[in-house]
N, C-alpha and C positions, 0 to 999 in steps of 0.2 A: 472541571476535568475535561469536558469535551469541547471547550472553546477553540481549540486549536484545529478542529476538524472542519471540513467543508459543511456548509449549511448551519452547523451549530454555532459558528462565530457570530452569526447575525440573528440567532434565535432570541425571541422575546418570550420569557416564561408565561406572561399573562395571556399571549396569543394561542398558546397550546393547551391552556387549561381546559378548553371545551372538551379536548379528547380525554383528559383526566376525568372530567365529570361523566363522560360517557362510560368510561371503565367502571367508576364508582357506581353508577346506576345499574350497570350489568351485575356487579357483585351484590348489590342490595337486592336486586330482583331474584338472583339465584339463592341468596340467603333466605329471603322471604318465602320462596317456594318450598325450601326445606323446613322452615319453622312453622309454616301455616298449619299443617296437620297436627302439630304438637301443642299448639296453643289453645287455651280455652276461649270461648267467644269473647269474654271480657278482655283477655289479653290481646287478642286480635285487634279488637276495637281500639285499645290503647296504642298499639303499635301504629295503626292507621293515622290516629290523631297526631302522634309524634312526627310521622313522616310528612303530613301536610302542614304542620305548624309553620315551617319556614315560608310558605306561600301566603300566609295571612296578611302581611304588609302589602303585597302586590295586589291583593284583592280588596284593599281598603278596609279590612275589618279591624286591624290594629295599626297603630302608628309605627312605621318603620324607622330606621336610622336615617337621620337628615343627610342628604348628599350635598355636594358642592353646587351652589347655584350657577347654572350656565345660562345667563340672560344677556341678550345682545343690547347694549345701551342705545337709547333712542337717538343720541347724537350721531351715531353712525348712519342712521337713516334720514338725517336732517338734510334740508334742501342745500345748505351750504357745502356739506361734504359731498352730496351726490352731484353737485355741479363740477367737482373736480374731474379731470379726464380719467377714463377707465385705466386701471393699472397704476394709478398714482400711488406713491409711497406714503404711507401714514405710519407715524410712530405713536404708540399708545402707552400710557401709564394706567394700569399695569401692563407689563409685558408677559409673555408666556414663561412660566416656571413649572417645575414638577409639582410644587405645592398647589398651584391653581389649575392643574390639569389642562394645561395648553389653552388657557382662557382666550387670549387674543387670537390664537390660531382658530378657535371655535368661532369668534366674531368674523374672521376673515372668511371661513367657510360659509357662515350664514349669510354673508353679503355676496355670495356667489363668486367669491374671489375678485370682486370689483376693485379692491385695493391690494397693494403689495406692502408686506412688512419685512424688514430686515432681520428680525430676531424671531427664533423659534427653536426647535430642536428636532434632530433626526439621527438615525443610526448611521455611523460612518467609521472607517478604520481608524483605530487609535494608534499611538505610537508604536506599540508592540504587535500591531496587525490584528488585534482583537477588536470587535466592534464596540463602540462606545457611544453614548449620547452626550458626553462631556465636550464642550466646545473650547475654542480659543478666543474668548470674547475681546472685542475691541473696547477702547476706552468709552465710547458712546454706550455700548451695551452694559458695561460695568456700572456706569452712572444710572441708566434706566432700571437696572436690576436692583440697585441699592434703593431707588425710589419705590420700586415695586414691593420689596420685602421689609422696607423700613429700617435698613442699616444705615450707618454713617456715610454721608456723601463723600466720595474721594475728592481730595483737594487738587490732584493732578490727573490729567493734563489741564491746561488753561482753557478758559471759555472760548478763546479764539480757536484753539485746536479742536475743540468739540464742534463749534460752528462749521469748521472746515470739513469735518467728517460728515455733518448733516448735509452740506453742499455736495459732497462726493456721492452720497446716497440719493441726491435729488429729492429730498424729502419735501412733499407737498403740504403737509400738515402734522403738527404734534398735538396730540389730544390727551388731556389729563381727565380721567374719569372721576366722578364724585366718589371718594373714599374717605375713611377716617383721617388720612394724612394729606388730604387735598390741599389745604392752605400751605403746608411746608413744601409740597411738590411744586406748587405754582411759584412760590418765592424762589426756589432753586432755579427753575427754568426761566423765570423772569430775568434773573442775574445772568444766565448764560445767553439767552436769546436777545437780551437788552430791549425788550419791549413787552407790553402787557397783552394778554390774550383777549379774544372775544369770548363771551359767555354764551354757550348754545346748549340748551336743555340740561342746564346744571353742570356742564363740562367746560373746561378751559381749552380753548383752541388757538394755536398759532398757525396762521397760514404763511406759506413760504418762509419757514423759520431760518433758512440759510442766507436770506437776503439781508441787505442792510437795514439798520434800524428804521422802523417806520412809526408814524404817530400812532398812538392808541386808537383802537377802533371801537 
């Protein structure tokens, strides 16, 4: 309802939740203050236990809900990749998606932004002027997204067109991380890049993937 107004068009609900929690905390405190004198000692103790129960997982007392693992693969710290010039463009599988919580963007941040990646997401004006994080993906991004989420690989455009896009991005390396679909992803990229990768720390790496076919290393 408020998306057409200044500031609200680019508002992200999850970023203002902290203020909602502050309001809820104030309401709980006011309610507790009113109820405290009316409760028996046993009732007061029960309310306190219920209020502190959500803190138990963070204290390590009970097991909480498992979160998404945000771990930087060792291949990104390998000597071969660190020998690339700073700000080199690296394409990874997986790429960033909503479902993986910006995983490759996290890797980039953990690497102190030593490498550049062409795919990610950000808020920008949509066709109607309302802010959106939906993009207009290129053919290369559509391919890498399909490899990331495990959907059917698009048959178009041609491998030559995809290599041309890789050259346009000046990609220094393509890296396929060890995942359940690793073998399939490597086969697809073998066919597109027309050469086999190096294996580094369990990951498949193609250096200078936009160049002419080279002997396997």
